[in-house]
N, C-alpha and C positions, 0 to 999 in steps of 0.2 A: 587422940594420937596422949602420950603422958609426956612429961616434961623430960626423965630422963629418955624416950627414942626423938624427942626434938633435939633434943642438945648432943642425940650419936652422928657424927660427918665421917664420912670415906672422904681423904685429899686422892688422887690422886697425878701425881705428882710425874711428870713427861722426863724421859729423857731419851736425849739430848735438851739442854733448857743451855744457858745462862752464857757464858765465856769461848768464845770462840780462841780460834789458834792465834786466826789475826790482829786481837781486842789487845789476846794476854802479850803478843809481840807486841802492839802498839805501850802499852800499859808499862811495859820490860823496858823498854826504849828511854820511854822517859826517865822513869825509876834510875836507868843507867850512867843518862847524860846527867842527872842532880849526883850521883855518886864521882862522878870523873871529871866535870865542870864546875861544883858547886850551885848553890843557889846567886842571884837566880837562872834559872834557864827561860827559856822562852817557849810559844806553844802557839800557830796558826790554827784558830781555830779547837775547840774543845775537840780533845786526842783520839776522844772514843763518847757517843754521843748517852753520858750519864750523869747525874749531877752529886750525887755518892762519889764515885769515881774521881772528877775532874773536880771537886772539893776536895778528896784525902790529896791527890796532887799538890793542887794548890798549895795544902795545911805544908807540905816539904820543901816547898819553892818554884813549883813552877808556876809562868806568869802566861794567863791564860790571854792572847788575841785575834782580833779578828784578820786582820791586816797584815803585811808586814811590813808596810812604814809606821807601825805602833812599835817594831822592836829596832833595839841600840845595835848598834853595827857589831858592841866589844861583848856582845854575850850570843849562847848558842841558841839557836831556834827548832823547833821540827816541828815538821808537816803534818796534820793528824792519817787518821787509818786511812780517812775515805778516797783521797785524794788530791793531788793543785793540780791547776793548770800550770802548762810551763813554765808562765812569765814567770811563775814566783822564784823557783828555782835560777833561772836564767837572773832575775834580781838580785835576791842575794847571793850569788855567785858573782854577778856587775860590783855591789857593797863588799864584797871580799870579806864575807859570814862566812862563821862556820855554821852549816844547817845538816842536820837528819832526816833525813826521811820514810817513817813510819806508815812511809803506803801498805795497807791488805797487801800482799804477794797477789792477791787472787785478783786484784782492784789494778794492780798494776799490769795484770795479762790481758784483760781487756785493754790496756794503754797501747800494749804490741797490737794485739788482734787492727784497732781502728790505724792505726800508725802504719800497719803494713796496707791493711785493704788501700788507703788511701795512697801509699807507695804506689800500687798496682794501679790509678785512676778513677777508686772506686771512690761515689760518693757513699758515707756512712749514716747510715739511722738510729738514733740510741731510742732504746725503750727504759724510761726514766720517768720521775717525778723532775718536774722543774725547781730550779734554787736549788737540793737539796746539795750540798758541797759533792758526794760522789759525779753527780750529773755534770755540775760546775765543771770539776775540774778534769771527766774524760771526753765534757766537750773543747774543754782548751786544750787538748790536747794535739789538737786541729786549727789549722785557720779558718779565721771568720764562714760558716756560710757552706763549710766540710761537713760538719754531722750538723742532721735534723732530729728534733725531739717530737715523739707520738709517745703520750701519757695513755691512748686508753684507742680502740680499735678505730672507733670514731673519728681522729684525730688523721689517723693513714688516709682515711677517704681523702681527705683534704690539704697533707701535702705536699707540698710539690719540690719535682726534682730533675735535675740538669739532666739525667739521661736515665729512663726506665728501666735501660740495657748494664746499665753500668754504677749497682747498687749492693753494698753486703748492711746486716745490720749488729749492734751489740748490745748488749744490755744491764743496767745495771744492778749489781749481784746481791740486791738484800728486795725484791720484789717477791709477789707473791706468782708463787709456782703458775697456776691456774690461773691467774687473768694475762701473765705473758704467753701464755699457753693461744690465748684468745688473739691477740695483737699478731704475734709470730702470722698468724695464719690468715691475717685479714692483709697482714703484709705480705706474705706469699700468693696470697690472691691474688692483687692488686702486681704485683711486682715478682712473675713466675723467676725474673730471672735473678732474683735477691740474693744475695751468697751468708749466709749464717756460720756460724762458731761452730769448728770442730766436734767442741763440747758446751754445753749451754753456759749463759757468765754467771747466771745466779751462781751464788756460791756454795760450798755443799752443808755449809750447818745453816745455813738459812732455809734450803730444802729440807737436811734431816731436823730443825724444827716445826718447819709446817706434818712433814709427817706425822712427829709426835704429838702432834694436836689434833690432828685427824682422828688419830687413834682412841683417842677419850672422848672429845667432843659428845661424842652421842651419848657417851654415860652420865654425862655431869649435868646436875641444875645449873652451875656459874662454872663461869671459865677467867680465871684473875691471871693477866702476863706480866708480871712482871718488867720495868721497862720504862724508859722518859717517852715523854709526848714526841720529841725531835726524832729519837729514832725509825727510823724505816719500816729493820724484819718484826720490831716489836707490836706497832701497829699493822702491819699484814699476818702476824699472829691472832692475834682481834677478830679481823677479817678471817682468816680461815677459819678458827672456833665458829663462829657465827654462820658459816657458809656449810659447817661440817654438822650441826645440827646441835647446837647449843645454844640456847635460847638469853643467857645471858653472860656473856665474854664481855670482861674491862680493864681496862691497861691502866696500872698501879704503879706510880715510879718507888713507896716504900707501904709498911705495915699501917701505915697511920695515914691512908688514902684509902682504904678499905670503905666500901658504902653498906653496915651493917646490916639499917634498915630492910636495902634490899636484899639482902640474903637471908631474912628473916622465914623458916621455916624449909632449909634447904635440907637435901641428907647428903648430898654430894658433890666436890668441889675439884676443878684441875687447877694445877698448877703448871707452869710455864713461863719462862726467862724470855726476853731478847739476848743477841748475841755480847752486845756492850753492857746487861746487868753481871753485878759479882752474886756469889752462893751465898756472902753475907745475908743480902736484903729475902732473897729466897725463904733463907730458915729463920729469918726474918718474920715474914707473911706467915710460916708454917708455927712459928708458936705463939703466933695471935691466936689462931684456932685453935693452936690446945690449952689457951687460956679461956678460951668461950666455948669448948662445946668437947666432948667425952671421942679425941679422935684417932683415927687406923690412920696410915698413910699410909698407899698399894703406888711403888713407883712398878711405872709402865714402859720399860726401854723397849725401843725400834729402829736405834741403831747404836754400832760403839764408833768414838773417836778419838783416832787416833796423830791428830794431825798437829804438827811444831814447822815454826818458820824460823829461820835464826835472827838474830837484832844484825844492823849494819858493821863491817866490819871496823869502823874508826870506830865503834863501843869497846872490842871486845881487845883492840887496842892500849899497851898501857901510856901514861901521858908522855 
C-alpha cells in the first residue's frame, strides 16, 4: 500500500445524530431563564449529559448543583431533562422557589404511564440503569416499593413482586432497543399478565440513532460516537455498533480524545453522536480527520426528524 493510499479515508456520517428535541428544549429553557431572570440561574443536575454544553451554559451564568438544598430560595432553579422524583418540585414549592421543569416530554410520558398504572392498582417494573437520573426520577414518581428495577433478563428471574397478576412495566427512554427486547421477553415469559406501554418508551431519537449506526457499522473499520461518558444513549450507540459488526467502536467527548494510533491503517470510519452532543463537536472530529487524511464524507441518512417541543409557558411570558 502506498502512502497516498494509506492516507485516503471515507467517513460515513450517520443521520440522525446529535441533539434531539428534548435536549434542544432543555438547553433553550436554561438560556431563556437567564434572559428572563438574569444570572445566576441554578440547574439541578447537568441539564443534559455533555461537558461542552454544561460549560457553555455555566459561562453564561448557570450554576449547576446536584441537590436542591444547594440552591438559594431567591433564585430560579431548573430541573434537568432527565426528570426528577416528585419530592423535588414539592420541596421547591414548599420553599416558595421559582422553578422550571425541563424534563423531556417523552420522559414525562413515562412518568404519567407509571402513575396511571399505579392508580389502577398495578405494581411497576422499570427496565433501566440503577443510579441514572432518569431512572431515579421515574422511580421517584411513586412511593417506595411501587417501582421495582430490572437491568438484565437475569434480574427478571429474581425480582420479588407483590402479585404476579397485577404488574405493568415501563422503560428508561435511552436504552438499547435490542437489549430491551430481551428483557421484555423475559418479563412476559415469567409474568404473562404484565401490562406494557401502548407505544414503546424508548424515545424516537434513541431508536433512530441506533438504526443509523446499524446501517453503517458493518461498512466501517472503526466507528466513533461523540458523546459524554455519563450519557446513557451515547454508550448504547457504542454497544450497538460493536454488535452490528464494527470491530472498533469508541466513545469520544471531542476530537482531542481520538486514539490515532488505534486507527492506523484504517480506510473507513463511521461517525455519530449521542442525543446531547452538539454539532460543533461532530464537525471538530470531522476536521481532525481532514487534517490527517484525504477524506471523503458520505452522509448515510436512515430517518428524518422534525419533532419540536415547546418550552414552558412561564418562560414565554413577559416579566
